[in-house]
N, C-alpha and C positions, 0 to 999 in steps of 0.2 A: 405566404407560403403558396407556392405555384404546385397546388395538388394535381393538377392534370399531369403537368410534367413528371411529377414522382411517380405517379401511377404508370404511365407509359413505360418509365425505365424499368419498374418492377415486375413489368409482365412475362419478361424473358426469363426472370429469375427465380420468384417465387411468388405464390399468393399470399402466402402468410403474413409477411411484413405489412403488404396493403390492406388486408383484413384487420391487422391489430391497429393500423393508422385509422382506419375507417371507424372502428370501435371507439378510439379515445376521442376523434373529433366529435362523434355521437354524444358522449360524455360531457365533453367540454362545451358544446353547444347547448345542452340540455338548459331548464330553467334553473335547476339547483344551483345555488352558489357553491355547493361544497363537491369535493373528489375524496375518494379514499385512495390512499396509497399503502404500500408496504414498507415498514421500517428495515433498517439493515442490522439492527441489535446495537448499534453503538452506544447507546444511552441505555440499554436494558434488553430484555427479552424482546426478539422480533415479534411486530404484530402489525396490525392494519389501521393505520390512523386516518382520520378526517380532516381536511384541511380546505381552507377557503382558496377559491379560483383567484381572488383578488391578490393574495398573498404568492401564488405562483406567477403572476404577471408582475408584481413586484420584484420578485427574484429575477425573473428574466430580463426585466429594464436595468437590475444592477448590473448584471454582466454584460448585456449589450451597450450599454453607456461605458463601462469601464474598457471594454475591448474595442470601442467604435464601430461596432456592427450597423449596418444601414440596409434599408431598403433595396432589395434586388440581389444583396450580396448572396451567393452559394454556400451552403452549409450542407453537411453531410451527418444523417443520421444512420448509424451503424451500432446501436445499441439496442436492446430490448425494451420495449415500450412498457412492459408491466412493472418496470423499477424506474425509478424517480430521474435517472439520468436521461433515459430515452424520453420520458414525458416531457422534461424542461427542454430539450431540444426541439421540441414540436411547439411548445409555449414561446419560445424564444422567436421562433419563426413566424409564427403568429402575431406576436407583438411588434416586432421589428420589419415585418415584411420580407423575410428572407425567403431565397428560392431554395426549399428543402429536397436534397437528392436522399432518397430513400434505399437503403441495402440491407438485405436479410444480415443479421448479426452473425458474424463468424470470424475466426483468427486471423483473416485477411483482408479487411474491409476495403482496401485500396486495389485489390484485384482486377476490378474492371470500371476503375472511376477515371474516366480519361480526362473529364472537365476539371480545369482548376478551379479549385475553392478557396472561399474566402476564410471560411472556419469549419472546423471539425472537432468531436471530442471522442475520446478512445480510453479503452482500458490500458494499462501497462503492457499486458500480453499481446494488443493487438499492436502496438507502437512496435515493441520486440518483434514481432512477426514480419511486421512489414519492413524493417530494417535489413531483414535477412536476404529479400529478394530484389535485386536492383532495379527492377521494371517499378516495383511498388514502392520502393524508396523515392525512385525519381518524381513519382506521382505525388508523394508526400510532401516532396520539397517544392511543389507548385501550389501548397496551401499556405495562405497568408498566416493563420493561427490556429494552432492545437493547443485543447486543453486535455489533460491526462489526469483522470480520477477512478476512484473505485479499487485502489490498492497500493501498495508500496512501489517506490521507484528504486530498485537498487544502483549501486555506484556505476557497474558496468552499463547498463541502460543509460543512465543519466550522463556519462561521459560520450556515450554515441550521439544523445540528443544535442550535446553541445557543439556537435560538428555539423548541424543542421542550420541551413540558412533563413529559416522562418522564425516566427515567435512562438515559443512552446512554454506553456505554463503548467505547472502543477496546481491541483485545486485541492482544498480543504473543505468538508461539510458532511452532512449526512441526509437522510432523508426528513428527519424532523426540522430541518433548515431549508428544506427543499432546493436540493442540490447546494453547491459550494457558497461560502460565505467570506472565502478568503483565496488568493492566490500568491503563487510565489514563481518568479521566472526562472527558468530552467538553464535557458542559453543567453547567450549575447552580453554587452557590458551591463545590463541591468540584473544579471543572475545574482540569485541569492539564497542562502539556506533558510532564509526567514518568509513566511507567509505574511501577505499585506490584507488585512481585512478590508472589507466595503467600508464607506466613510459611516454608515448608518450603523454599523456592529460595534459593540461594546464588548471587550474580553475582560476577564479577570482570572485569578486562580483559587480553587478551592482550598480548604485546609489540607488537602491530599496532595497539592499541586497539580491536579488535573484542571483542564480548560473550561472555563464558563461562559457561556455565550449569551450574550443578550442582543438578539436582533429582532427588533420589534415590527420590521416590514415584513418579516417571513414567518416568524414563529410568537405564539401569543405568549408563551412560557420561556421564562429564562432555562436554559438546558445547561445541566452539569454532565459532562461527558466522563469517559474512563479514560481519556488523552492525557498523559502526564506532559506538561509543556514548560518552555522558558517563554516569559513574556516580557518584551523589552518596553521600556517607560514610552517609546512611541507607540505602542500598540501592535507591533510585528512580533511573530512568535514562530517558534519552531516545535514541532511534537518530538519527545524524547521516547515515548512508547507508551504501551498501555499499563494502567493500573494493575490490572489482572496479572501482567508480566514482571512484577517486582518480585525479587527474591530477597528475603529477609534473613540474612547470615551473620550472626553473630551481633544483632542489633543495628548493622549496616544494611540499608535499603540499595540494592544494586537493580539498575534497569536492564532487564535482558537483551533489549534492542542495542543499547548502547554499547555492551560488551561485543555482541555480534557484529555490530558497525566497526569497531577497533580491530576486529580478527580478520576481515575481510579481506583487507589488502595482502594478508600473509596466507590465508586458506584459499586454497582454488577449489576444493572439493566440496560437496555438501555437507554443512553442518548445521546446528542448532545448540542454543544455550538453554539449559533446563536446570532442575535440582531436584535432591533426593533429602529424605528427613534424614538429620544428624542430631545426635545426642548433645553435643557441644555447642554447636551453632544454631541448631534449631532447622536451618536449610543448608545444604552444602550445594554450591554449583557444580553442574556437570556440564562437559562438552561431549557431545554427540558429533560423531563424524563418521562419513562415509569414505572410506579408502578409495582412491582411483587405483585401477589396474595398470600396472606398468609405468604409471607415473607418480612421482611425489605430489602428495595433495596440499602441499603447502612450500613456501620458500624456507629451504632448511638454513639454521644458523651457522655462521663459520667458526663461532666461539667454542670453546670447550664446553663440555656438560658437567658442571661441578657438584661434589658429592652433597652439599647442603640443599642443591636443588633437587636432586635425586630423592632426598629424605621429604620434600616437600609435596611431591607428586608421587602418584603410586607408578612403579615403572612396568612395563607392559612386554618387555622383552623385544622392542623393535626400533631400531635406529632411526627411522623415519619419525616414528612418535617421538622418541627422545629429542630430537631436533625440534618438534612441534613444541614441546614443554619448553625447551630453551627459548624459542621465539616468544612464546608466551610472556615469559619473564621477563624480556626486554621491552614489549609495548604495553603490558597491563600493569597498573598499580597492583599491589599485594591483596588488598580487598576484592579486586575483579577477578583474581586468578581462579580457573574451576580448581576444584578439589580432585576430580576424576575426570579421566578422558575414556570414553567407551565408545568402541567401535561398533557399528552398525551397518546392516545392509541397506537401510533406506531411511532417510527422514521423513515422519509422518506429516502429510499435508492435508489441509481441508480439501472441500470439493471445488474451492475458488483458488485453489493452488498456494494458499497462504500456509505457515508453519503451523501445524496443529499442536497447540501447547500442552493442552491436556493429555493428548497422546504420548507427547516426547516426555511428560512425567512420568507416565504410567511404564513406558518403556524404559527408562533408565531404572525406575525402581524395580522392575522385573529383571533387569541385566545385573543390578547390583544385589547378587543373589544373597540368601540368607538374611540376617537380621538387619534391618534398616539403621541399626548402631553399630555395625562391624566396623573395624578400625580401616579408614582409607587406604592403608597400605594392601588390604586383601581385595581391593575392588578389582584387581587383574583377574580374580576367579570369575567374575562375572563376564568377561570378554570372551565372546564367540570365537571358535579358531579363525586364525588369519587366512 
């Protein structure tokens, strides 16, 4: 890593990234074989854990070998060094001899990067913002390899990524595995919905169908995640959603994220799937939706809205919503159809921009006025004025 080059480029931007880099390098070069890192909470409550530097080196080698990174390749650090993603970019540069260009973390990491890059790592929001600005998109197109982690990549963003003339990967991993242990190609002929783990990583499923990771080069213990997964015989896998986001309705387990994925092609407005307590089913699925002003929030159905379907859903006195209910009947199997549709002003989000599932459940229960056991046909009483 060419720290002199990185520091000189930083001077005109901000001294804070330079200070963070110097602090990390000081810790890295200390006599201690250990470093403390902050976990993300993927396998439990967020906490600080101690890891061996040797394991971080192993992780860096796995990535560099897989992507073919070599000494002198230019790489971009544009994520905070307080998290594992930023730390591992530095370690990869040290291990492979990369020329690391450092930028202050921001939503537009390519705003002033004029040098063609061999390698960069970003979160989805950074990629999304970059693609909105033609000059920044052009700079990104001069990057050979881009890995994206730290959040879900929605269908719209993935479609735009597929147009890029570079190698783009989604990563799967967590702090406990010292960054990613698997990659999936997002564009080109090798694009796939399935992640491919590194050769040294062994995967299995728990009794709850959550992913179990055995990665001896980077983690001392087998990790049981909260990620519900589909695991293929050849070891590839895809994430279906979080265990915490399963709705048990009438004894049938429904993955919230799977329903949302099915609805995205027909709902252009912001929405989320959640649940409310139900005396018959235990939990009743709820669709929270933010209607757009002046535009339909979904693609309306061209077919008629039959009487039996009116009875299955609470009517809310709005033709657009009736069309939405019709569309839901067309694309979702019976057990995945929301029992209630509630109009909301905004979908609750976490600080990182993800759907706040707990807040959604609370909001749905508040809007579903009266007893939690009221008849589904009465749910329209919970709707705020249109």
